[in-house]
Structures are given as structure tokens and as C-alpha cells.
C-alpha positions in Angstrom: 14.8 -3.7 -38.6 12.1 -4.6 -41.6 12.2 -8.1 -40.1 11.5 -7.0 -36.5 8.5 -4.7 -37.8 7.0 -7.6 -39.2 7.4 -10.0 -36.4 5.4 -7.2 -34.2 3.0 -6.3 -36.7 1.9 -10.2 -37.0 1.9 -11.2 -33.5 0.1 -9.3 -30.9 1.0 -11.7 -28.1 5.1 -10.8 -29.0 4.5 -7.6 -28.9 2.7 -7.3 -25.6 5.3 -9.6 -23.8 8.4 -7.8 -25.6 6.7 -4.2 -24.2 6.9 -6.0 -20.4 10.4 -7.7 -20.8 11.9 -4.1 -22.2 9.8 -2.1 -19.7 11.1 -4.2 -16.7 14.9 -3.9 -18.0 14.5 0.0 -18.4 12.9 0.1 -15.0 15.8 -0.9 -13.3 18.0 2.0 -14.5 19.1 4.5 -11.9 18.4 8.2 -12.7 20.1 11.2 -11.3 18.7 11.0 -7.5 19.0 7.3 -7.5 15.6 6.5 -8.3 14.0 3.9 -10.5 10.9 4.2 -12.7 10.0 0.1 -11.7 7.0 -0.9 -13.4 6.0 2.4 -14.9 8.7 2.1 -17.7 6.6 -0.4 -19.2 4.5 2.3 -20.0 7.1 4.5 -21.5 8.3 1.4 -23.3 4.9 0.8 -25.0 4.7 4.7 -25.7 7.9 4.1 -27.7 7.2 1.3 -29.3 3.6 2.6 -30.3 5.4 5.5 -32.0 7.4 3.1 -34.4 3.7 2.3 -35.9 0.2 3.3 -34.6 -1.0 -0.1 -36.2 0.7 -1.6 -33.0 -2.2 -1.3 -30.6 -3.8 -4.4 -28.7 -7.0 -5.6 -28.2 -9.2 -3.4 -25.8 -9.9 -6.5 -24.1 -6.5 -7.0 -23.0 -6.5 -3.5 -21.6 -9.7 -4.2 -19.7 -8.6 -7.3 -18.0 -5.8 -5.8 -17.0 -7.5 -2.7 -15.5 -9.9 -5.1 -13.8 -7.2 -7.3 -12.1 -5.3 -4.3 -11.0 -8.1 -2.3 -9.5 -9.7 -4.9 -7.8 -6.5 -6.1 -6.1 -5.4 -2.5 -5.2 -8.9 -2.2 -3.7 -8.2 -5.3 -1.3 -4.9 -4.3 -0.7 -5.6 -1.0 0.8 -9.0 -1.2 2.2 -8.2 -1.9 6.0 -5.8 0.9 6.0 -8.3 3.3 4.3 -10.9 1.9 6.6 -8.8 2.9 9.5 -7.6 6.2 7.9 -11.5 7.2 8.2 -11.6 6.6 11.9 -11.5 9.5 14.4 -7.9 8.5 15.3 -6.5 8.1 11.3 -8.1 11.4 10.2 -6.0 13.8 11.9 -2.5 12.6 10.4 -4.1 12.9 6.7 -5.5 16.2 7.1 -2.4 17.8 5.1 -2.5 15.4 2.8 -6.3 15.4 2.0 -5.9 19.4 1.7 -3.0 19.5 -0.8 -4.9 16.9 -3.0 -8.1 19.2 -2.8 -5.9 22.2 -3.8 -4.2 20.7 -6.8 -8.0 19.5 -7.8 -9.2 22.9 -7.7 -6.4 24.1 -9.4 -6.7 21.9 -12.5 -10.6 22.9 -12.7 -9.6 26.5 -12.6 -7.1 25.8 -15.3 -9.7 24.3 -17.3 -12.6 26.9 -16.4 -10.5 30.3 -17.0 -7.5 28.6 -18.7 -9.1 27.5 -21.7 -6.7 24.5 -21.6 -8.4 21.0 -23.4 -10.1 18.7 -21.2 -7.6 15.4 -21.9 -4.6 17.8 -21.2 -5.6 18.5 -18.0 -7.0 14.9 -16.8 -3.7 13.6 -18.1 -1.9 16.1 -16.3 -3.3 15.6 -13.2 -2.8 11.9 -12.8 0.6 12.0 -14.0 1.8 14.8 -11.8 0.2 12.8 -9.1 2.1 9.5 -10.0 -1.2 7.8 -9.9 -1.9 5.1 -12.4 -5.4 3.8 -10.9 -6.8 7.3 -11.2 -5.5 7.1 -14.9 -7.4 4.0 -15.3 -10.7 5.6 -14.0 -10.0 8.6 -16.1 -9.6 6.6 -19.2 -12.6 4.3 -18.5 -15.0 7.2 -18.1 -13.6 9.1 -21.2 -13.8 5.6 -23.2 -17.8 5.8 -22.3 -18.8 9.3 -22.6 -15.6 10.7 -24.5 -13.8 9.9 -27.3 -10.7 7.4 -28.2 -8.5 10.3 -29.2 -9.1 11.9 -26.0 -8.2 8.9 -24.1 -4.8 8.5 -26.0 -4.1 12.4 -25.5 -4.5 11.5 -21.4 -2.0 8.9 -21.7 0.3 10.9 -23.4 0.2 13.6 -20.9 0.4 11.5 -18.1 3.5 9.9 -19.3 5.1 13.2 -19.6 4.0 15.0 -16.1 4.7 11.4 -14.4 8.4 11.8 -15.3 8.6 15.6 -14.6 7.0 15.5 -11.3 9.5 12.9 -10.1 12.2 15.1 -11.2 10.9 17.9 -9.4 9.8 16.4 -6.4 13.4 14.3 -5.2 15.2 18.0 -5.2 12.4 19.2 -3.3 12.5 17.0 -0.9 16.4 17.0 -0.6 15.9 21.1 0.0 13.3 20.0 2.7 16.0 17.9 4.8 18.6 20.7 4.2 16.3 23.0 6.2 16.7 20.8 9.5 19.7 19.7 11.3 20.4 16.0 10.6 18.7 13.6 13.0 20.7 12.4 15.6 19.2 8.8 14.7 20.8 9.1 11.7 20.0 6.8 9.1 20.6 3.7 11.5 17.4 4.4 13.8 15.7 1.7 12.6 14.5 -0.3 15.4 15.4 -4.0 15.3 13.9 -7.4 16.4 15.9 -8.6 19.8 16.6 -12.4 20.7 13.8 -13.4 23.3 14.9 -11.9 26.6 14.5 -13.3 29.8 13.2 -10.4 32.4 13.5 -10.8 36.2 10.1 -9.4 38.0 11.1 -7.4 40.9 8.4 -5.0 40.8 4.7 -4.3 41.5 2.0 -1.9 40.6 1.7 1.6 42.4 -1.6 -0.3 44.2 0.7 -3.3 45.6 -0.2 -5.8 43.3 1.5 -7.7 40.9 1.5 -7.0 36.8 -0.5 -8.5 34.5 0.5 -10.0 31.0 -1.9 -7.7 29.3 -0.8 -4.7 31.3 2.8 -5.2 30.4 2.1 -5.6 26.9 -0.2 -2.4 26.5 2.4 -0.3 28.7 5.7 -1.6 26.4 4.3 -2.9 23.3 6.0 -6.3 23.7 4.5 -9.8 23.7 5.2 -11.9 26.9 5.2 -15.5 25.7 6.5 -17.8 29.0 6.7 -17.4 32.7 9.1 -19.4 34.9 7.2 -19.0 38.4 9.1 -18.8 41.7 8.6 -22.4 42.6 10.1 -23.2 39.3 7.0 -24.1 37.1 7.2 -23.0 33.6 3.9 -22.2 31.5 2.6 -20.1 28.6 1.2 -16.9 29.7 -2.4 -15.7 29.2 -3.9 -12.3 29.3 -4.7 -12.2 32.8 -2.1 -14.1 34.3 -0.1 -12.6 37.2 3.5 -11.6 37.0 4.5 -12.2 40.5 8.0 -10.7 42.1 10.6 -13.7 41.6 9.4 -15.0 38.6 11.0 -14.7 35.3 9.1 -13.8 32.1 10.2 -14.1 28.3 9.4 -10.9 26.3 9.7 -11.1 22.5 9.7 -7.6 20.4 11.7 -4.5 19.3 14.6 -3.3 21.2 13.1 -0.3 22.5 9.9 -1.9 23.9 11.8 -4.9 25.3 13.9 -2.4 27.2 11.1 -0.6 28.5 9.0 -4.2 29.8 12.5 -4.6 31.4 12.4 -1.2 33.1 9.0 -1.9 34.5 9.3 -5.3 35.7 12.7 -5.4 37.1 15.7 -5.8 34.9 16.7 -8.4 32.2 18.3 -11.5 33.3 21.7 -12.8 32.5 20.3 -16.4 32.1 19.8 -17.6 28.7 16.4 -18.5 27.4 15.7 -22.4 28.1 13.3 -23.8 25.7 12.5 -27.2 27.7 8.9 -28.5 27.3 8.3 -25.5 24.7 8.7 -25.4 20.9 8.9 -22.2 18.5 7.6 -22.5 15.2 6.7 -20.2 12.0 3.9 -21.2 10.6 1.5 -19.9 7.2 -2.0 -19.1 8.2 -3.9 -21.1 5.6 -6.9 -22.3 7.6 -9.9 -20.2 5.9 -11.8 -20.6 9.2 -9.3 -18.2 10.8 -9.3 -15.5 8.1 -10.8 -11.8 9.1 -10.7 -13.1 12.6 -8.6 -11.2 15.5 -5.8 -12.9 17.2 -7.6 -12.6 20.7 -10.6 -14.5 19.4 -8.4 -17.5 18.1 -8.3 -19.2 21.4 -5.0 -20.5 21.1 -4.8 -20.6 24.9 -6.7 -23.6 24.8 -3.9 -25.2 22.9 -1.1 -23.7 25.1 0.0 -21.5 22.5 0.8 -17.9 22.3 1.3 -15.9 18.9 4.4 -13.7 19.2 5.3 -12.4 15.8 3.0 -11.6 12.7 4.3 -10.8 9.2 2.4 -9.9 6.0 4.4 -9.8 2.9 7.7 -7.9 4.0 5.8 -6.0 6.5 6.0 -7.0 10.7 2.6 -6.0 12.1 2.1 -5.5 15.7 0.5 -8.6 17.9 -2.2 -7.4 19.6 -5.4 -8.7 20.8 -7.5 -6.7 17.9 -5.2 -7.7 15.2 -7.1 -9.5 12.2 -5.5 -12.3 10.9 -5.1 -12.9 6.8 -4.8 -16.0 5.0 -1.0 -16.3 4.0 0.4 -14.4 7.0 3.4 -16.2 8.8 2.8 -16.3 12.4 5.6 -17.3 15.2 4.0 -19.4 17.9 5.4 -20.8 21.2 3.7 -23.6 22.4 3.9 -26.9 24.5 5.9 -29.6 22.7 3.0 -32.0 23.1 0.6 -29.4 21.9 2.8 -28.2 18.4 1.0 -30.7 16.0 -2.4 -29.5 17.3 -1.3 -25.9 16.5 0.3 -26.6 13.3 -3.2 -28.1 12.2 -5.1 -25.2 13.7 -3.6 -22.7 11.7 -3.1 -24.8 8.5 0.3 -24.5 7.3 0.0 -25.2 3.7 1.7 -23.5 1.2 -0.2 -25.5 -1.5 -3.7 -24.9 0.2 -2.5 -21.0 -0.1 -2.0 -21.9 -4.0 -5.1 -23.0 -4.1 -7.4 -20.3 -2.0 -9.4 -17.5 -2.9 -9.8 -17.4 -6.5 -13.7 -18.3 -6.2 -14.1 -15.1 -4.0 -11.6 -13.0 -5.9 -13.6 -13.8 -9.2 -16.9 -13.1 -7.7 -15.8 -10.0 -6.2 -14.8 -8.6 -9.4 -18.6 -10.1 -11.1 -20.0 -8.0 -8.6 -18.0 -4.9 -8.9 -18.5 -4.9 -12.8 -22.0 -5.5 -12.5 -22.2 -2.7 -10.1 -20.1 -0.7 -12.6 -22.9 -0.8 -15.1 -25.6 0.8 -13.2 -26.2 4.2 -14.6 -26.0 7.3 -12.4 -27.8 10.2 -13.5 -25.7 13.0 -13.3 -27.7 16.9 -14.3 -26.0 18.4 -17.4 -25.0 15.0 -19.1 -27.1 13.3 -21.7 -26.7 10.3 -20.7 -25.9 8.8 -17.2 -22.5 8.1 -16.0 -21.3 4.5 -14.7 -18.4 3.5 -12.8 -17.6 1.0 -15.2 -15.0 -1.4 -15.2 -12.7 0.8 -13.0 -14.8 2.2 -10.4 -17.1 -1.0 -10.0 -14.5 -3.3 -8.8 -12.6 -0.7 -6.9 -15.9 0.2 -4.7 -16.6 -3.4 -4.1 -13.0 -4.2 -3.3 -12.5 -1.7 -0.6 -16.3 -2.7 1.0 -15.2 -6.6 0.8 -11.6 -5.9 1.7 -12.6 -4.0 5.0 -15.3 -6.7 5.6 -12.8 -9.4 5.1 -15.3 -12.2 5.3 -18.8 -12.8 5.0 -20.1 -16.0 6.5 -17.9 -18.7 4.9 -16.7 -16.8 2.2 -13.4 -15.1 2.6 -13.0 -11.8 0.6 -9.1 -11.3 1.5 -6.9 -13.2 -1.1 -3.3 -14.5 0.3 -0.9 -11.7 0.5 1.2 -13.3 -2.1 -1.7 -14.3 -4.7 -3.3 -10.6 -4.6 0.4 -9.0 -5.4 0.5 -11.4 -8.3 -2.8 -10.6 -9.6 -2.1 -6.8 -9.0 1.1 -6.8 -10.9 -0.2 -8.9 -13.8 -3.1 -6.8 -14.5 -1.0 -3.4 -14.4 1.5 -5.1 -16.8 -1.1 -5.7 -19.3 -2.8 -2.2 -18.6 0.6 -0.3 -19.0 1.6 -2.1 -22.1 -1.9 -1.8 -23.7 -2.4 1.5 -23.4 1.0 2.5 -24.0 1.0 1.1 -27.3 -2.6 2.7 -28.0 -1.5 6.0 -27.2 2.2 6.0 -28.8 1.3 7.5 -32.0 0.4 10.8 -30.3 3.2 11.7 -28.7 5.1 13.7 -30.8 1.9 15.6 -31.6 1.5 16.5 -27.9 4.9 17.6 -27.1 5.1 19.6 -30.2 1.8 21.6 -28.8 1.8 21.4 -25.5 5.2 20.1 -23.9 5.8 23.8 -22.4 2.6 23.8 -20.7 2.9 19.9 -19.4 6.4 20.9 -18.1 5.2 23.8 -16.0 1.8 22.3 -14.6 4.0 19.5 -13.3 6.8 21.3 -11.7 4.6 24.2 -10.1 1.7 21.6 -9.0 4.7 19.6 -7.2 6.1 22.3 -5.7 2.6 24.1 -4.4 1.3 20.8 -3.0 4.5 19.5 -1.4 5.0 22.9 0.4 1.5 23.4 1.4 1.9 19.7 3.3 4.7 20.9 5.4 3.2 24.1 6.1 0.0 22.2 7.6 2.8 19.8 9.1 4.3 22.9 10.8 1.0 24.2 12.1 0.3 21.0 13.4 3.7 20.5 15.1 4.6 17.6 13.1 8.0 19.4 12.1 10.4 16.1 12.1 12.1 15.7 8.5 11.4 12.1 8.6 7.4 12.7 8.9 7.6 15.3 6.2 9.5 12.8 3.8 7.0 10.3 4.6 3.9 12.2 3.9 5.2 13.4 0.8 6.2 10.3 -0.6 2.2 9.0 0.8 1.1 12.4 -1.1 2.8 11.4 -4.3 2.5 7.4 -3.8 5.6 7.3 -5.1 8.0 4.4 -3.8 10.9 6.2 -5.5 10.3 9.1 -3.1 9.7 6.7 -0.2 13.0 5.0 -1.0 14.9 8.7 -1.0 13.1 9.5 2.3 14.4 6.1 4.2 18.0 6.8 2.9 18.2 10.3 4.0 15.7 10.3 7.3 15.2 7.9 10.1 13.6 5.1 8.5 10.7 3.9 11.1 9.5 7.4 11.3 9.2 7.9 7.2 7.6 4.4 6.5 5.1 4.8 9.5 4.3 8.7 8.2 3.8 6.9 4.7 1.7 4.1 5.6 -0.5 6.4 7.5 -1.6 8.5 4.6 -0.9 6.3 1.7 -4.5 4.4 1.7 -6.1 7.9 1.9 -4.1 9.3 -1.2 -4.5 6.6 -2.9 -8.4 6.2 -3.0 -9.1 10.3 -2.8 -6.9 10.6 -6.0 -8.9 8.2 -7.9 -12.0 9.8 -6.5 -11.1 13.4 -7.2 -10.1 12.2 -11.0 -13.4 10.7 -11.5 -15.3 13.9 -10.0 -13.0 16.1 -12.2 -13.6 14.1 -15.1 -17.3 14.6 -14.6 -17.2 18.2 -14.5 -15.2 18.6 -17.7 -17.6 16.2 -19.3 -20.5 18.3 -18.4 -19.3 21.5 -20.5 
């Protein structure tokens, strides 16, 4: 044991990566309720190792670097969804989670104002109960500038305690919510599936007696029509304005239900197999920087006799619409004429090597801008010194703006999905390991003094905000249990809750509800945590 202690004390690099390795292993352990801590376990291992010796702290630069990489990558990732949530059609779906988070903020402020609880205790409990690491990062950054190192350590300890307790409270609560509603007839097998390209015989026209157009059917049914065989036998790639005359046959690509709807609108599914003569179908990586941030409708692929039929970003299939924006690293499935396939490949790029070498300059430039903005003093009445957004808030604000903008002239701000995920996880690992090691020496003291309060806070706040959310959904007539599961998972920004929800309710409805509120919840938690910190610093 003395040898292990000596090795850890002698090598900060060994301490850092040992905590990461052990954290990853601990994160795979299944806990009651069939959930895992995942990468968050790195924080708990860091706290445990820090308990062994308070001198096991790492350099503050490691923590700062991890924080910047993590926050900036998160901002780029959620920027498009956050911008959408701010639009008129996105706000109604977010009413419940916004109200719930604001109530959580007000209750925490009231506990400080009238309950006399310590500032770091409440800040750590607020971030931990909401399971939000970016919020913790912004709170600690602000406290480092205007508070003390001791307060930062207390915040981290309280975060770790309430984080675990809130998950333990949330999963039984979600199970109780499911028990209130009859099990969905859709069951857990209701997730829609992609069907092979389907040949549809056109037998119908519009109510006005004229043929349907490609874009009409795509808008009505939610499919992509790629090719048509005209009554005379001629085959061609379809363009938006092309008519679909009676007697022709079209190829539809999409999910099972939309394809069935398109067949019902146009006529019937054909028993003939889909033929690929003179056509080719391939998947390509979008690595051409000139296409990043552009909509599918603006690409002009019709000039090359090609049409995009599938779009996958990371592990998610996105809808193929004219207004859908492409990102570097997207994988697209394209149907084209055989003699233009090489031109299509060149146009899209299709280079994994180019993707691995793309985006680093603008990524670093965005961080530089964010760090500089974070140093701008912001006067706040009642504080002796002005506040700053710091190395957490500055890069986050810049990432949200640039991520939503996508590109400025020749500068492409969004990195390839895989690269951005790698930076995000690397930053998170560095931050969790460093902050856990730094705060570990204060765990025992916190548990002895405020353990019961932290447990009660985490359980009660979790109950209040989710019951309030479900009541608002009930008033809005969104009473499907899958919607409640998805929005609760998004409210908590908790993957374990999402996994639980998709296992016990309709996966499509759960994930759709989750994705609708997740960006708003993530950003609002960060903002509320920052505001709460400022309010508490003023007194």
C-alpha cells in the first residue's frame, strides 16, 4: 500500500489516468434500477482517491483545460437544438421543463435566504440534484474568481452526494408514473423501422385532377421519392417539381408508416422488385468544407442527377428535408445515375482522412474568442469587483452563437461529429478527475455535517420538479407516459433515466420528447446556476 501511495504521490500523470481508468470501470457497474453511472463515475473515483491523501491534487491548468474543451464542445453540439427551441414552435414543448427548473432555482434561493444554509452547500446541491456537470463547471469557475478554494471543494462534494441520491429517487418515481397509465399498446417494440426501398404504383391524382408532385408527397407522407419509371418505361431521378403521372412507378425511401402512407396516397405498393439498372446507391461522408452549414435543398445535387435519401449524424438518423443543414462528418445515402456517381463522390468529399484533419483551427479560434470574452468585466450592483463569464461561460456563449451560425464565409465552426465528441469526452474526463481529486479531502467532513440535509434536498427537489412537470403536461393534454418519461429524462439531462424510459415505454416517443427539451434544459441549468451563484455572492 505504501508503494502505491508513493507512486501516486510521485506522478501526477499516473494519478490522472489511473482515476480515469478506474472511473470507466466503475461506470459500467449496474446499480438497482438497471442504470450505470457512466463517465460520471470518474468524479466519484477521484473523490475516493482524494480521500486517501489531500495532497493528491492535480495542477489547476489540467482542470481548466478540461473545462474549456468540455464546455465549448457541448455548446457546439446543442447549439442547433437550442436555437430551434427558442423558436415559436419549440417553446410550447419546453414550457413544463422551464417552469420546473425555475421553481427549483427559487426553492434553492429561498433555502439560502430564509434557511440560513451555506452558499457552497446549496450551489453543489442545486447542480448535483439536476445532474448537470456543465452547471457545476460554471459555478466553480465563478467561485474561483470571487469566492474561495474551500468553497469550490465543498460544492464538488455536495454535487457528488446529491447527484447519486437524485438518480436513486428519480427512477422509482418514473416507475410510479408508468404504473398510473395502462401499458401502451405500442409496447416496447413500437420503434419505427426503415424498410427497404419500396416501389409504389401511381393510381391516384390530387383532388383537382392533376398529378401529384414529388415534393407534395414528401411533405404529406414524410418520405423521400428517389426515382420514377414513367408509363413509357423511361427511368429518371426525381426532382422536387416533377409530376407523378398515373401509370408510373416511384421508389419511396423511409420508415414503415410513412412509406405505407405514401403508398395509400399514390395508389398501392408494387409486388415487383426495385431494379437498379443505370442507377447506383452509395453512402458517403460529407467532408467537403464548402457544403458544411448548407441546406440539402441548396446543394444542387439534381444537376448531377442525384438525390439524398438518408442522413445520419453520429448515431441518429435525421429527416431528409430541403431545409436540413449538413454538417461535416454526416453520412448520406445517395441515389445517382451510374455515369455521374464519381462526380457525386467528389462533390461530397467522402474522405475520412480529410475529416480527421478538419476543424481544428476554427475550434481553437472559437475557444480563443470565448476565453477572451470570458475575461470582460461585467459590473454587478452590490459586488466590489465585477463578474466575468470566465473560462466556462465565455466559451459556452461563443459556442452557442457559432454552432447555430454554422459558418462565416469560409470559416466552418461546427467540427465533424466524431471529433467534437472526442474533445468533449476528453475534456470531461480531465475535468472530473482533477476536480474529484481536489475535493476528495473534504468528503468526510461534508457527510458528517450536512449529509441528512443533502439527502433530503435531493429527494424532495427531484419529487417536486418532476411532479410539477407531469402536472403541466397533464394540463396541456400531453398525457402519454412516454412523453412524461422523455421530458423527465431531458429535465434531468440524465442518460440513465432515458435508458429506463425507452425500456418501459414507446422508444420513439420517449427519445423524441427527450430531444425536444434537452438543449433548453442543458443551457437553462447553466444560466440558472450562474445567476444563483451571483445572487449568493452579493451577500
